[in-house]
C-alpha positions as CSV (number, residue, x, y, z in Angstrom):
1,M,-9.5,7.5,-3.4
2,R,-7.8,7.5,0.0
3,T,-5.0,4.8,-0.1
4,E,-3.1,3.6,2.9
5,I,0.2,1.8,2.2
6,F,1.5,-0.7,4.8
7,E,4.7,-2.7,4.8
8,A,4.3,-6.4,4.7
9,D,6.1,-8.7,7.2
10,P,8.7,-10.5,5.0
11,F,8.0,-13.9,6.7
12,S,4.2,-14.0,7.3
13,G,3.1,-11.5,4.7
14,A,0.9,-9.8,7.3
15,R,0.4,-6.1,7.4
16,S,2.9,-4.3,9.7
17,R,3.9,-0.7,9.9
18,P,2.2,2.1,8.0
19,L,4.3,3.7,5.3
20,A,2.1,6.4,3.7
21,T,-1.4,7.7,3.1
22,I,-2.1,9.1,-0.3
23,E,-5.0,10.2,-2.6
24,S,-4.9,8.2,-5.8
25,D,-7.2,6.9,-8.5
26,Y,-4.6,4.5,-9.8
27,R,-5.8,0.9,-9.8
28,F,-3.2,-1.0,-7.8
29,E,-3.0,-4.7,-8.4
30,R,-1.0,-7.6,-6.9
31,N,2.6,-7.7,-8.1
32,D,2.6,-4.0,-9.1
33,E,6.0,-2.4,-8.2
34,F,6.5,1.2,-7.2
35,I,9.0,3.4,-5.5
36,L,7.9,5.3,-2.4
37,E,10.0,8.4,-1.7
38,T,9.6,9.9,1.8
39,D,11.9,12.1,3.9
40,G,14.8,11.9,1.4
41,T,14.8,8.1,1.2
42,S,13.3,5.8,-1.4
43,M,12.0,2.3,-1.0
44,R,11.1,-0.1,-3.8
45,L,7.9,-2.1,-3.0
46,R,5.8,-4.8,-4.6
47,V,2.1,-5.0,-3.9
48,T,1.0,-8.3,-2.2
49,H,-2.5,-7.4,-1.1
50,V,-5.2,-4.8,-1.9
51,R,-8.2,-4.4,0.4
52,I,-11.1,-2.1,-0.5
53,R,-13.2,-0.6,2.3
54,I,-16.7,0.8,1.7
55,K,-18.2,2.8,4.6
56,G,-21.4,4.5,3.8
57,N,-20.7,6.5,0.6
58,T,-16.9,6.5,1.1
59,L,-14.5,4.2,-0.7
60,S,-10.9,3.7,0.6
61,R,-8.3,1.0,0.3
62,E,-5.3,-0.6,2.1
63,I,-2.3,-1.7,0.1
64,T,0.1,-4.2,1.7
65,A,3.5,-4.1,0.0
66,L,6.8,-6.0,0.4
67,K,10.2,-4.4,0.1
68,V,12.0,-5.6,-3.0
């Protein structure tokens, strides 16, 4: 499933900058923690919000995650 990962604003919790787009069947849930490695840097994140989008026969999701 197409998964877009966004950084959460630390004060409001609102979605801010995009971090990555991946294909994954993993079932992300609130409070899951993961490490995102891109361009030689790593960032530890905690899931704060998962939004599923259904468009026709296509399923995708948005993950909002806060830096830990």
